[in-house]
C-alpha positions in Angstrom: 7.9 -11.8 -17.1 5.6 -9.9 -14.6 6.1 -6.5 -13.2 3.5 -6.9 -10.6 4.3 -7.1 -6.9 3.1 -8.4 -3.6 1.1 -5.4 -2.2 -2.6 -5.8 -1.5 -4.4 -3.4 -3.8 -7.3 -2.8 -1.3 -4.9 -2.0 1.5 -2.9 0.4 -0.7 -6.0 2.3 -1.7 -7.5 2.4 1.8 -4.1 3.8 3.0 -4.1 6.5 0.3 -7.6 7.6 1.1 -7.3 7.6 4.9 -8.0 11.1 6.3 -8.7 12.3 2.8 -10.0 15.8 3.7 -10.6 17.8 0.5 -8.9 15.3 -1.8 -10.5 15.0 -5.3 -10.3 11.5 -6.7 -10.6 10.4 -10.3 -10.7 6.6 -10.8 -9.7 4.7 -13.9 -12.1 2.2 -15.5 -12.4 -1.1 -13.7 -10.6 -2.3 -10.6 -9.4 1.1 -9.4 -13.0 2.2 -9.2 -13.9 -1.0 -7.2 -11.0 -0.4 -4.9 -11.9 3.2 -4.2 -15.5 2.2 -3.6 -14.4 -0.6 -1.2 -12.4 2.1 0.7 -15.7 4.1 1.1 -17.9 5.9 -1.3 -17.5 9.7 -1.2 -19.1 12.6 -3.0 -15.6 13.7 -4.2 -15.0 10.4 -6.0 -15.3 10.7 -9.8 -15.7 7.2 -11.1 -15.1 6.7 -14.8 -17.2 4.2 -16.6 -16.5 3.3 -20.2 -13.7 5.9 -20.6 -10.7 3.6 -20.9 -7.5 5.6 -21.0 -9.1 8.9 -19.9 -8.5 9.0 -16.2 -5.2 10.9 -16.3 -6.5 13.6 -18.7 -9.7 14.0 -16.6 -7.4 14.5 -13.6 -5.4 17.1 -15.5 -8.5 19.1 -16.3 -9.7 18.9 -12.8 -6.3 19.9 -11.4 -6.2 22.9 -13.8 -9.8 23.9 -12.8 -9.2 23.5 -9.0 -5.5 24.3 -8.2 -6.6 24.9 -4.6 -7.3 21.2 -4.1 -5.2 18.1 -4.3 -6.2 15.8 -7.1 -5.5 12.1 -7.2 -5.9 9.9 -10.3 -6.0 6.3 -9.1 -5.8 3.9 -12.0 -4.4 0.6 -13.2 -1.5 -0.2 -15.6 -3.9 -1.3 -18.3 -6.1 1.8 -18.2 -3.1 4.1 -18.2 -1.5 2.2 -21.1 -4.6 3.0 -23.2 -3.9 6.7 -22.8 -0.1 6.7 -22.6 0.3 9.9 -24.6 -1.4 11.8 -21.8 1.8 11.6 -19.7 3.6 13.9 -22.2 0.8 16.5 -22.1 0.5 16.3 -18.3 4.3 16.7 -17.9 4.3 19.8 -20.0 1.4 21.4 -18.0 3.0 20.4 -14.6 0.0 21.0 -12.3 1.5 20.9 -8.7 -1.7 19.6 -7.3 -2.0 16.5 -9.5 -0.8 13.0 -8.4 -1.2 9.9 -10.5 -1.0 6.6 -8.7 -0.8 3.5 -11.0 -1.8 0.2 -9.4 0.5 -2.1 -11.4 -0.1 -5.8 -11.4 1.3 -6.4 -14.8 -2.0 -7.7 -16.1 -5.3 -6.6 -17.8 -7.5 -7.6 -14.9 -10.8 -6.7 -16.5 -10.4 -8.9 -19.5 -9.0 -12.2 -18.1 -5.6 -11.4 -16.5 -3.6 -11.4 -19.8 -0.1 -9.9 -19.3 -0.1 -6.1 -19.9 2.8 -4.2 -21.4 4.1 -3.6 -17.9 4.0 -7.4 -17.4 6.3 -7.6 -20.4 8.9 -5.1 -19.3 7.5 -1.6 -19.9 8.0 0.5 -16.7 5.5 3.3 -16.4 7.6 5.2 -13.9 10.5 5.3 -16.3 8.2 6.6 -19.0 6.9 9.4 -16.7 10.4 10.3 -15.8 11.4 10.5 -19.5 8.4 12.8 -20.1 9.6 15.1 -17.4 7.5 14.4 -14.4 9.3 16.2 -11.5 8.4 13.5 -9.0 8.4 9.8 -9.9 8.2 6.9 -7.4 8.2 3.2 -7.7 6.6 1.6 -4.6 6.9 -2.0 -3.7 6.6 -1.8 0.2 3.5 -0.9 2.2 5.5 1.4 4.5 5.9 3.9 1.6 2.1 4.4 1.2 1.9 6.8 4.1 4.7 9.0 2.7 3.0 9.0 -0.6 -0.4 10.0 1.0 1.3 13.0 2.7 2.9 14.1 -0.6 -0.4 13.9 -2.4 -2.0 16.3 0.1 1.1 18.6 0.1 0.6 19.6 -3.6 4.3 20.3 -3.9 4.8 19.0 -7.4 3.3 17.0 -10.2 3.9 13.3 -9.3 3.4 9.8 -10.6 3.8 6.7 -8.4 3.7 3.2 -9.7 2.6 0.8 -6.9 3.5 -2.8 -7.5 0.4 -4.9 -6.4 -0.3 -8.6 -6.4 -2.0 -9.9 -9.6 -5.3 -10.8 -8.1 -8.9 -9.7 -8.5 -10.7 -9.2 -5.2 -14.5 -9.2 -5.3 -16.0 -6.2 -7.1 -17.5 -3.5 -5.0 -19.4 -1.5 -7.6 -19.7 2.3 -7.3 -22.7 4.2 -8.7 -22.9 3.5 -12.5 -25.2 6.4 -13.4 -22.7 8.8 -14.9 -25.1 11.8 -14.6 -25.5 11.1 -10.9 -21.8 10.8 -10.4 -21.1 14.0 -12.3 -23.8 16.0 -10.5 -22.9 14.6 -7.1 -19.3 15.6 -7.7 -20.3 19.1 -8.9 -22.5 19.7 -5.9 -19.7 18.6 -3.6 -17.5 21.3 -5.2 -20.2 23.9 -4.7 -21.3 24.0 -8.4 -24.8 23.6 -9.8 -25.7 20.3 -11.5 -25.2 20.5 -15.3 
């Protein structure tokens, strides 16, 4: 059983980040970070290194701190599964400016492509819906990415979208690995002093 799909992950991410404007982006550990970097490095990209399962909660904190900006958490099924309980907390807080996009290939791509829980039947979109997310999408066609991109920028409601991508690992495009540099660059881009 595999819940992955046929969409090209790099094309999906590039489509979501097109004309990004003031979008704040938090990436999950691994492939999502490589995909965002491949679409173009940006001072408003917050790449997580060594924080498996934390992307959604970092996004929640950022959305609460900056309700004036759209916040996108871009992560994979394996990374989100490591912090599954975060969905309940996020659903209770309901920040209208937070969108979580899960690139779901049904595998743990960073550790050898073993089937993930989604590859064995767990559907992240249904879990988010059960937690009370007001907007939940399951995307298997590239045509839906532009609509999703517009919704992210509109900041109308807390949203989670599961995007069914092909189970493949394109070449890694590594973002900056220095966590202090990434943090301070992000803070400066928000008009805050380095810390």
